[in-house]
N, CA, C and O atoms as a DFTB+ gen file, in Angstrom:
508 C
 N C O
     1  1      38.724     -22.270      35.420
     2  2      39.546     -22.203      36.592
     3  2      38.839     -21.575      37.776
     4  3      39.484     -20.927      38.599
     5  1      37.546     -21.747      37.883
     6  2      36.900     -21.134      39.033
     7  2      37.341     -21.795      40.342
     8  3      37.419     -23.019      40.455
     9  1      37.623     -20.947      41.311
    10  2      38.012     -21.410      42.639
    11  2      36.850     -21.146      43.599
    12  3      36.378     -20.016      43.721
    13  1      36.408     -22.181      44.263
    14  2      35.356     -22.085      45.270
    15  2      36.014     -22.366      46.608
    16  3      36.339     -23.513      46.916
    17  1      36.212     -21.325      47.402
    18  2      36.869     -21.466      48.690
    19  2      35.923     -20.964      49.767
    20  3      35.275     -19.928      49.616
    21  1      35.857     -21.714      50.852
    22  2      35.048     -21.214      51.953
    23  2      35.812     -21.315      53.250
    24  3      36.556     -22.263      53.502
    25  1      35.596     -20.298      54.063
    26  2      36.116     -20.285      55.429
    27  2      34.938     -20.564      56.343
    28  3      33.818     -20.121      56.089
    29  1      35.206     -21.301      57.406
    30  2      34.135     -21.605      58.348
    31  2      34.701     -21.666      59.761
    32  3      35.857     -22.036      59.971
    33  1      33.873     -21.300      60.712
    34  2      34.286     -21.373      62.108
    35  2      34.410     -22.840      62.514
    36  3      33.618     -23.683      62.095
    37  1      35.408     -23.124      63.331
    38  2      35.706     -24.505      63.727
    39  2      34.503     -25.204      64.355
    40  3      34.346     -26.415      64.197
    41  1      33.657     -24.467      65.058
    42  2      32.502     -25.093      65.709
    43  2      31.463     -25.597      64.711
    44  3      30.559     -26.343      65.088
    45  1      31.579     -25.204      63.460
    46  2      30.638     -25.670      62.438
    47  2      30.845     -27.158      62.136
    48  3      29.913     -27.839      61.709
    49  1      32.047     -27.657      62.354
    50  2      32.315     -29.073      62.088
    51  2      31.472     -30.000      62.959
    52  3      31.233     -31.151      62.594
    53  1      31.024     -29.505      64.103
    54  2      30.189     -30.312      65.000
    55  2      28.768     -30.480      64.471
    56  3      28.040     -31.369      64.910
    57  1      28.370     -29.614      63.516
    58  2      26.971     -29.636      63.086
    59  2      26.790     -29.758      61.569
    60  3      25.663     -29.905      61.096
    61  1      27.882     -29.700      60.802
    62  2      27.796     -29.747      59.338
    63  2      28.843     -30.725      58.805
    64  3      29.977     -30.741      59.283
    65  1      28.473     -31.531      57.827
    66  2      29.409     -32.420      57.146
    67  2      30.142     -31.594      56.088
    68  3      29.601     -31.331      55.013
    69  1      31.362     -31.191      56.396
    70  2      32.114     -30.284      55.528
    71  2      32.456     -30.944      54.191
    72  3      32.430     -30.283      53.153
    73  1      32.772     -32.220      54.204
    74  2      33.073     -32.926      52.958
    75  2      31.851     -32.950      52.040
    76  3      31.971     -32.728      50.835
    77  1      30.683     -33.218      52.608
    78  2      29.448     -33.211      51.824
    79  2      29.158     -31.800      51.296
    80  3      28.639     -31.645      50.191
    81  1      29.491     -30.788      52.079
    82  2      29.300     -29.407      51.637
    83  2      30.144     -29.123      50.393
    84  3      29.675     -28.467      49.463
    85  1      31.382     -29.611      50.372
    86  2      32.232     -29.439      49.183
    87  2      31.562     -30.046      47.957
    88  3      31.581     -29.454      46.878
    89  1      30.976     -31.216      48.122
    90  2      30.294     -31.885      47.016
    91  2      29.086     -31.081      46.547
    92  3      28.865     -30.944      45.344
    93  1      28.306     -30.552      47.476
    94  2      27.131     -29.752      47.131
    95  2      27.535     -28.521      46.330
    96  3      26.889     -28.185      45.337
    97  1      28.591     -27.854      46.753
    98  2      29.051     -26.664      46.039
    99  2      29.533     -27.038      44.639
   100  3      29.206     -26.356      43.668
   101  1      30.303     -28.111      44.532
   102  2      30.809     -28.541      43.222
   103  2      29.659     -28.890      42.284
   104  3      29.649     -28.475      41.125
   105  1      28.697     -29.648      42.782
   106  2      27.560     -30.036      41.940
   107  2      26.721     -28.833      41.524
   108  3      26.266     -28.759      40.382
   109  1      26.515     -27.900      42.434
   110  2      25.750     -26.690      42.090
   111  2      26.492     -25.872      41.041
   112  3      25.869     -25.303      40.145
   113  1      27.811     -25.809      41.145
   114  2      28.610     -25.080      40.155
   115  2      28.463     -25.715      38.775
   116  3      28.301     -25.015      37.775
   117  1      28.519     -27.039      38.728
   118  2      28.355     -27.750      37.454
   119  2      26.977     -27.465      36.870
   120  3      26.850     -27.218      35.671
   121  1      25.955     -27.497      37.702
   122  2      24.570     -27.285      37.246
   123  2      24.365     -25.931      36.582
   124  3      23.489     -25.791      35.729
   125  1      25.156     -24.939      36.957
   126  2      24.979     -23.610      36.366
   127  2      25.354     -23.584      34.888
   128  3      24.833     -22.767      34.129
   129  1      26.252     -24.471      34.476
   130  2      26.737     -24.457      33.099
   131  2      27.707     -23.319      32.811
   132  3      28.139     -23.152      31.671
   133  1      28.052     -22.541      33.822
   134  2      28.916     -21.373      33.638
   135  2      30.396     -21.706      33.778
   136  3      31.249     -20.986      33.258
   137  1      30.699     -22.784      34.472
   138  2      32.081     -23.089      34.814
   139  2      32.552     -24.354      34.092
   140  3      31.831     -25.351      34.076
   141  1      33.736     -24.332      33.500
   142  2      34.248     -25.546      32.855
   143  2      34.574     -26.602      33.912
   144  3      35.270     -26.327      34.890
   145  1      34.064     -27.802      33.700
   146  2      34.230     -28.899      34.656
   147  2      35.682     -29.110      35.095
   148  3      35.934     -29.230      36.294
   149  1      36.647     -29.160      34.169
   150  2      38.018     -29.446      34.598
   151  2      38.616     -28.382      35.519
   152  3      39.586     -28.644      36.231
   153  1      38.040     -27.194      35.502
   154  2      38.609     -26.109      36.298
   155  2      38.001     -25.936      37.676
   156  3      38.524     -25.168      38.484
   157  1      36.922     -26.622      37.960
   158  2      36.229     -26.425      39.242
   159  2      37.065     -26.998      40.381
   160  3      37.476     -28.158      40.350
   161  1      37.304     -26.163      41.381
   162  2      38.042     -26.569      42.577
   163  2      37.304     -26.039      43.792
   164  3      37.041     -24.841      43.896
   165  1      36.972     -26.929      44.703
   166  2      36.266     -26.536      45.921
   167  2      37.130     -26.912      47.116
   168  3      37.621     -28.037      47.205
   169  1      37.313     -25.977      48.022
   170  2      38.090     -26.265      49.229
   171  2      37.574     -25.451      50.398
   172  3      37.082     -24.333      50.241
   173  1      37.699     -26.044      51.576
   174  2      37.252     -25.395      52.799
   175  2      38.412     -25.179      53.747
   176  3      39.321     -26.004      53.842
   177  1      38.369     -24.068      54.439
   178  2      39.403     -23.705      55.396
   179  2      38.761     -23.423      56.751
   180  3      37.930     -22.524      56.885
   181  1      39.155     -24.195      57.738
   182  2      38.611     -24.035      59.080
   183  2      39.338     -22.901      59.802
   184  3      40.568     -22.852      59.820
   185  1      38.574     -22.003      60.388
   186  2      39.127     -20.941      61.219
   187  2      39.133     -21.438      62.659
   188  3      38.086     -21.530      63.301
   189  1      40.305     -21.754      63.151
   190  2      40.437     -22.223      64.536
   191  2      40.189     -21.085      65.515
   192  3      39.657     -21.286      66.606
   193  1      40.585     -19.889      65.102
   194  2      40.463     -18.726      65.972
   195  2      39.533     -17.727      65.316
   196  3      39.744     -17.338      64.168
   197  1      38.518     -17.316      66.031
   198  2      37.528     -16.384      65.497
   199  2      36.752     -15.782      66.653
   200  3      36.753     -16.314      67.763
   201  1      36.099     -14.684      66.383
   202  2      35.201     -14.049      67.344
   203  2      34.048     -13.474      66.531
   204  3      34.261     -12.718      65.583
   205  1      32.846     -13.834      66.903
   206  2      31.681     -13.465      66.116
   207  2      30.673     -12.696      66.972
   208  3      30.429     -13.035      68.130
   209  1      30.105     -11.669      66.379
   210  2      29.015     -10.886      66.990
   211  2      29.365     -10.464      68.418
   212  3      30.294      -9.684      68.625
   213  1      28.620     -10.978      69.405
   214  2      28.830     -10.584      70.799
   215  2      29.880     -11.435      71.506
   216  3      30.064     -11.318      72.718
   217  1      30.572     -12.294      70.749
   218  2      31.613     -13.127      71.331
   219  2      31.138     -14.471      71.841
   220  3      31.944     -15.266      72.325
   221  1      29.850     -14.743      71.745
   222  2      29.315     -16.031      72.185
   223  2      29.951     -17.130      71.331
   224  3      29.837     -17.090      70.106
   225  1      30.615     -18.105      71.946
   226  2      31.305     -19.145      71.172
   227  2      30.365     -20.098      70.432
   228  3      30.823     -20.926      69.644
   229  1      29.062     -19.992      70.676
   230  2      28.102     -20.829      69.956
   231  2      27.777     -20.287      68.561
   232  3      27.267     -21.020      67.714
   233  1      28.073     -19.002      68.322
   234  2      27.860     -18.452      66.986
   235  2      28.829     -19.115      66.007
   236  3      29.962     -19.434      66.366
   237  1      28.379     -19.318      64.782
   238  2      29.218     -19.925      63.746
   239  2      29.110     -19.096      62.474
   240  3      28.222     -18.254      62.343
   241  1      30.025     -19.344      61.536
   242  2      29.940     -18.662      60.251
   243  2      30.489     -19.552      59.145
   244  3      31.280     -20.466      59.377
   245  1      30.040     -19.249      57.943
   246  2      30.572     -19.859      56.731
   247  2      30.515     -18.791      55.651
   248  3      29.459     -18.208      55.401
   249  1      31.647     -18.537      55.012
   250  2      31.734     -17.532      53.954
   251  2      32.328     -18.181      52.711
   252  3      33.487     -18.596      52.717
   253  1      31.533     -18.269      51.642
   254  2      31.964     -18.862      50.375
   255  2      32.428     -17.762      49.430
   256  3      31.733     -16.768      49.220
   257  1      33.610     -17.956      48.868
   258  2      34.183     -17.018      47.918
   259  2      34.402     -17.745      46.597
   260  3      34.986     -18.828      46.566
   261  1      33.931     -17.145      45.507
   262  2      34.128     -17.714      44.178
   263  2      34.956     -16.728      43.368
   264  3      34.569     -15.573      43.189
   265  1      36.094     -17.196      42.883
   266  2      36.949     -16.386      42.014
   267  2      36.954     -17.042      40.644
   268  3      37.158     -18.251      40.532
   269  1      36.729     -16.248      39.596
   270  2      36.698     -16.791      38.245
   271  2      37.276     -15.796      37.256
   272  3      37.279     -14.587      37.492
   273  1      37.764     -16.322      36.150
   274  2      38.323     -15.440      35.129
   275  2      37.269     -14.496      34.599
   276  3      36.106     -14.860      34.425
   277  1      37.696     -13.293      34.351
   278  2      36.807     -12.259      33.825
   279  2      36.260     -12.664      32.463
   280  3      36.783     -13.568      31.812
   281  1      35.198     -11.980      32.045
   282  2      34.685     -12.163      30.699
   283  2      33.322     -12.817      30.606
   284  3      32.711     -12.823      29.537
   285  1      32.835     -13.368      31.705
   286  2      31.504     -13.985      31.653
   287  2      30.440     -12.890      31.793
   288  3      30.652     -11.905      32.500
   289  1      29.304     -13.063      31.123
   290  2      28.248     -12.047      31.200
   291  2      27.731     -11.868      32.639
   292  3      27.596     -12.831      33.395
   293  1      27.452     -10.623      32.984
   294  2      26.987     -10.289      34.332
   295  2      25.725     -11.051      34.708
   296  3      25.619     -11.553      35.826
   297  1      24.759     -11.146      33.784
   298  2      23.504     -11.825      34.122
   299  2      23.736     -13.315      34.399
   300  3      23.054     -13.898      35.242
   301  1      24.688     -13.931      33.699
   302  2      25.018     -15.346      33.937
   303  2      25.692     -15.520      35.293
   304  3      25.431     -16.492      36.003
   305  1      26.555     -14.578      35.649
   306  2      27.219     -14.643      36.959
   307  2      26.203     -14.453      38.083
   308  3      26.270     -15.131      39.108
   309  1      25.267     -13.534      37.889
   310  2      24.244     -13.311      38.911
   311  2      23.367     -14.548      39.083
   312  3      23.045     -14.931      40.208
   313  1      22.980     -15.172      37.971
   314  2      22.162     -16.387      38.040
   315  2      22.936     -17.518      38.723
   316  3      22.370     -18.253      39.532
   317  1      24.216     -17.660      38.404
   318  2      25.043     -18.692      39.031
   319  2      25.201     -18.432      40.522
   320  3      25.150     -19.359      41.330
   321  1      25.392     -17.167      40.883
   322  2      25.508     -16.807      42.300
   323  2      24.250     -17.219      43.047
   324  3      24.328     -17.828      44.114
   325  1      23.099     -16.891      42.495
   326  2      21.827     -17.257      43.146
   327  2      21.670     -18.770      43.253
   328  3      21.261     -19.281      44.295
   329  1      21.992     -19.483      42.185
   330  2      21.834     -20.940      42.179
   331  2      22.734     -21.595      43.237
   332  3      22.285     -22.454      43.996
   333  1      23.983     -21.188      43.278
   334  2      24.920     -21.785      44.234
   335  2      24.550     -21.405      45.664
   336  3      24.628     -22.240      46.566
   337  1      24.147     -20.148      45.881
   338  2      23.770     -19.740      47.239
   339  2      22.520     -20.481      47.700
   340  3      22.415     -20.845      48.872
   341  1      21.580     -20.708      46.799
   342  2      20.381     -21.481      47.162
   343  2      20.748     -22.913      47.534
   344  3      20.205     -23.463      48.493
   345  1      21.668     -23.522      46.784
   346  2      22.121     -24.878      47.109
   347  2      22.808     -24.894      48.477
   348  3      22.620     -25.820      49.266
   349  1      23.598     -23.867      48.743
   350  2      24.273     -23.743      50.033
   351  2      23.257     -23.599      51.158
   352  3      23.366     -24.270      52.184
   353  1      22.271     -22.726      50.971
   354  2      21.231     -22.546      51.993
   355  2      20.424     -23.815      52.208
   356  3      20.104     -24.165      53.343
   357  1      20.094     -24.503      51.125
   358  2      19.342     -25.762      51.251
   359  2      20.137     -26.773      52.062
   360  3      19.591     -27.427      52.951
   361  1      21.416     -26.902      51.761
   362  2      22.263     -27.845      52.490
   363  2      22.356     -27.473      53.963
   364  3      22.357     -28.345      54.831
   365  1      22.433     -26.194      54.236
   366  2      22.611     -25.693      55.605
   367  2      21.294     -25.506      56.353
   368  3      21.303     -25.100      57.515
   369  1      20.172     -25.791      55.718
   370  2      18.857     -25.488      56.281
   371  2      18.682     -25.988      57.714
   372  3      18.275     -25.220      58.585
   373  1      18.977     -27.243      57.970
   374  2      18.811     -27.783      59.318
   375  2      19.702     -27.095      60.328
   376  3      19.265     -26.773      61.432
   377  1      20.956     -26.868      59.952
   378  2      21.897     -26.202      60.854
   379  2      21.461     -24.759      61.111
   380  3      21.549     -24.279      62.241
   381  1      20.991     -24.065      60.073
   382  2      20.535     -22.684      60.237
   383  2      19.312     -22.606      61.147
   384  3      19.146     -21.646      61.900
   385  1      18.465     -23.618      61.071
   386  2      17.252     -23.628      61.892
   387  2      17.581     -23.778      63.370
   388  3      16.938     -23.166      64.223
   389  1      18.579     -24.591      63.667
   390  2      18.863     -24.956      65.052
   391  2      20.051     -24.236      65.683
   392  3      20.273     -24.364      66.887
   393  1      20.826     -23.474      64.888
   394  2      22.051     -22.856      65.397
   395  2      22.186     -21.422      64.902
   396  3      21.566     -21.025      63.915
   397  1      23.006     -20.660      65.604
   398  2      23.312     -19.280      65.226
   399  2      24.462     -19.303      64.223
   400  3      25.614     -19.535      64.589
   401  1      24.131     -19.056      62.939
   402  2      25.133     -19.149      61.872
   403  2      24.987     -17.967      60.922
   404  3      23.884     -17.639      60.484
   405  1      26.108     -17.337      60.612
   406  2      26.152     -16.320      59.561
   407  2      26.625     -17.000      58.285
   408  3      27.685     -17.626      58.263
   409  1      25.836     -16.877      57.222
   410  2      26.133     -17.519      55.942
   411  2      26.279     -16.433      54.885
   412  3      25.378     -15.612      54.712
   413  1      27.414     -16.421      54.173
   414  2      27.637     -15.384      53.162
   415  2      28.393     -15.965      51.969
   416  3      28.992     -17.038      52.042
   417  1      28.340     -15.208      50.863
   418  2      28.974     -15.640      49.630
   419  2      29.321     -14.421      48.790
   420  3      28.628     -13.405      48.828
   421  1      30.410     -14.538      48.027
   422  2      30.800     -13.472      47.100
   423  2      31.441     -14.100      45.870
   424  3      32.258     -15.014      45.989
   425  1      31.073     -13.612      44.691
   426  2      31.723     -14.008      43.447
   427  2      32.462     -12.791      42.907
   428  3      31.930     -11.681      42.894
   429  1      33.697     -13.013      42.461
   430  2      34.460     -11.896      41.894
   431  2      35.343     -12.381      40.750
   432  3      35.764     -13.537      40.703
   433  1      35.606     -11.463      39.836
   434  2      36.418     -11.755      38.662
   435  2      37.908     -11.640      38.971
   436  3      38.336     -10.847      39.810
   437  1      38.677     -12.458      38.264
   438  2      40.135     -12.402      38.302
   439  2      40.601     -11.822      36.968
   440  3      40.113     -12.224      35.912
   441  1      41.525     -10.896      37.011
   442  2      42.127     -10.331      35.807
   443  2      42.993     -11.415      35.164
   444  3      44.015     -11.802      35.730
   445  1      42.597     -11.906      33.998
   446  2      43.290     -13.007      33.334
   447  2      44.748     -12.674      33.021
   448  3      45.594     -13.568      33.024
   449  1      45.052     -11.417      32.753
   450  2      46.435     -11.054      32.423
   451  2      47.359     -11.159      33.632
   452  3      48.581     -11.156      33.487
   453  1      46.771     -11.252      34.824
   454  2      47.567     -11.346      36.053
   455  2      47.436     -12.709      36.712
   456  3      47.790     -12.874      37.879
   457  1      46.929     -13.682      35.971
   458  2      46.648     -14.988      36.576
   459  2      46.966     -16.125      35.603
   460  3      46.052     -16.710      35.022
   461  1      48.256     -16.444      35.418
   462  2      48.607     -17.535      34.500
   463  2      48.139     -18.885      35.039
   464  3      48.058     -19.090      36.251
   465  1      47.837     -19.792      34.128
   466  2      47.321     -21.119      34.500
   467  2      47.950     -22.185      33.624
   468  3      48.294     -21.927      32.471
   469  1      48.099     -23.375      34.168
   470  2      48.465     -24.558      33.413
   471  2      47.989     -25.770      34.198
   472  3      47.761     -25.674      35.404
   473  1      47.838     -26.890      33.543
   474  2      47.401     -28.088      34.248
   475  2      47.086     -29.212      33.283
   476  3      47.006     -29.010      32.071
   477  1      46.907     -30.410      33.843
   478  2      46.658     -31.584      33.016
   479  2      45.377     -32.315      33.400
   480  3      45.175     -33.451      32.971
   481  1      44.517     -31.703      34.187
   482  2      43.281     -32.368      34.622
   483  2      42.459     -32.784      33.412
   484  3      41.933     -33.897      33.378
   485  1      42.340     -31.908      32.419
   486  2      41.548     -32.252      31.216
   487  2      42.042     -33.541      30.575
   488  3      41.247     -34.316      30.044
   489  1      43.353     -33.775      30.621
   490  2      43.928     -34.982      30.025
   491  2      43.524     -36.247      30.758
   492  3      43.657     -37.343      30.216
   493  1      43.040     -36.116      31.964
   494  2      42.720     -37.275      32.787
   495  2      41.236     -37.458      33.040
   496  3      40.844     -38.347      33.795
   497  1      40.403     -36.634      32.422
   498  2      38.956     -36.787      32.546
   499  2      38.457     -37.786      31.491
   500  3      38.994     -37.839      30.384
   501  1      37.445     -38.566      31.831
   502  2      36.889     -39.471      30.814
   503  2      36.290     -38.677      29.668
   504  3      35.749     -37.590      29.871
   505  1      36.385     -39.211      28.492
   506  2      35.860     -38.529      27.288
   507  2      34.361     -38.549      27.234
   508  3      33.770     -38.021      26.292
């Protein structure tokens, strides 16, 4: 049930394909082997209103947050964090080179006893 959510400044849409970014994050998550395929969810949220650094409207940001159920080994989470962040940086390389962008990421555990889940996605995946 890992949730991959990112917030981004609205001006980023002019220079980054947000839909393709969702795909890059999903594929990088799968590559780690840490997350069960049926539970991976990637979504982006545009911040229409924001103020960054000195207030220059040309500055942009993207912040990726990963929430996952507790219990995975720390070294595996650290390796997954590095792998996904590298994929994110690679995807953003051209935009980072030519534009003022703050790029950040955080992975954190969810207390399973406080996070009930149900769903049927597994029932609809090819065998």
